[in-house]
C-alpha positions, 0 to 999 in steps of 0.5 A: 614504656617498656618493649616487652615484659623481659626488655624494659626500657625508658624513654625520656624526651628533652626541650632544647637547652636542657642538660639530661646527661647528669641524670642520665649517668646516675640512671646507668649506675643504679639501673643498668639493666634498663635502657635509657632512650634519649628524645630530643623535641622541640616545645610544641612537641613534648605534649604530644611525645608523652600523650601519645606514649612515645616517651614515658617522661620529658624534661620541658617549659612550663606551663603544661597541662595539670589536668593530663600531666603531672609536673615536678618544677626543677629550676628557673632560667636566667633570661639574656638577651642575645646581641653582637659583641660589638653592641651598645648594650655589652657596655653594661652586665645587666640591663632592663626592658626600658634599654630595648625600646629602641631595638629591634627585638626578634620573636621567634615562633619557637619562642618560650619566654610566653610574652604578653607584649615583647619588648622593643621595636617588632621585626618586619617578620617573625623567624620561625626557629630560635636558631633562625633568630640567632642568624638575624642577631648575626647579621644585625638585623636585630636582638633576641630575649631568650633563656640563658640556657638557648644562648649557649645552646646556640653559641657563636664567636661574634655574638654574647649576651647580657642577663635582663633582670625584668624580663619573662622567665623560664621555668623547666620542669619534669613531666609525665602523663599522670594516669602512667606512673609507672615505677620507672617513672618513680625510679626517675622522680627519685633520681632527678630529686636527689634520693638516695638508692636507700630513700624510702621514698618513691619505690621500695629499695631497702630488702625486708627486714629480718623476721626474729628468731624464736629463742630455741629449746631447752632440752625436754621441751622447756624454755631455759630457766633463770639462775637466779643467786645460783639456785636452780629454776629460781626454787627455794633453797635451803640446801635441799637437793633437787632431783637427786642433784646437789643445789648451791654447787659446793654448800653444804647440804641441809641433811642436819649433819656434819661432812664425814672426815675421811679415815 
């Protein structure tokens, strides 16, 4: 996305639980003249923000509509159950969904795990947000199953969490409108994929190779001729003179006579 031809910028949306700081820092190092703006959105808002052009790309939770958006899966999160610190579940490091069968399991409206059937006993009313559900857990109303990043995001001193080994998991991806794969989007894809500055994939980062310089011509317009065995220009030499100069560098000529003595 560009504000003007002379002032390009890149707008990156992200859903709660995703921490884009590392990639934003690399962007600033590589493209210091192109500002990167971060925009936090809810999972429900992410698709609309991209579709309407309010962001160039976004960190989202899969799935996305692949007929409209491209997506690069990045990582899969561990799923945990958030409980009060004195809850019986804290006696184990890992649990299964069967361990939640007798628990009231809160299922917020903004849930990101996509349950076919949430475990445990349903609450009397669904909380509107994950943050609201955390407050209900703190009030001993029930427990909450979420990706680990959301448990950390809403951390409270009176709550803790344990891994649920057989629960659905959330997969985080970088997504952007398929028809809007700009040069800046390609730059960010390269950063997320760990490409180096000089990588040949994505946008070209390397300067063009230098053209081979022609060999300099010799005086007289000809290319330099290779001398073989001390013979000029590869000509046959039996000691003959060439162009008025002696050949062979100190060798006797072939005039047939002996060199004259000095008197």
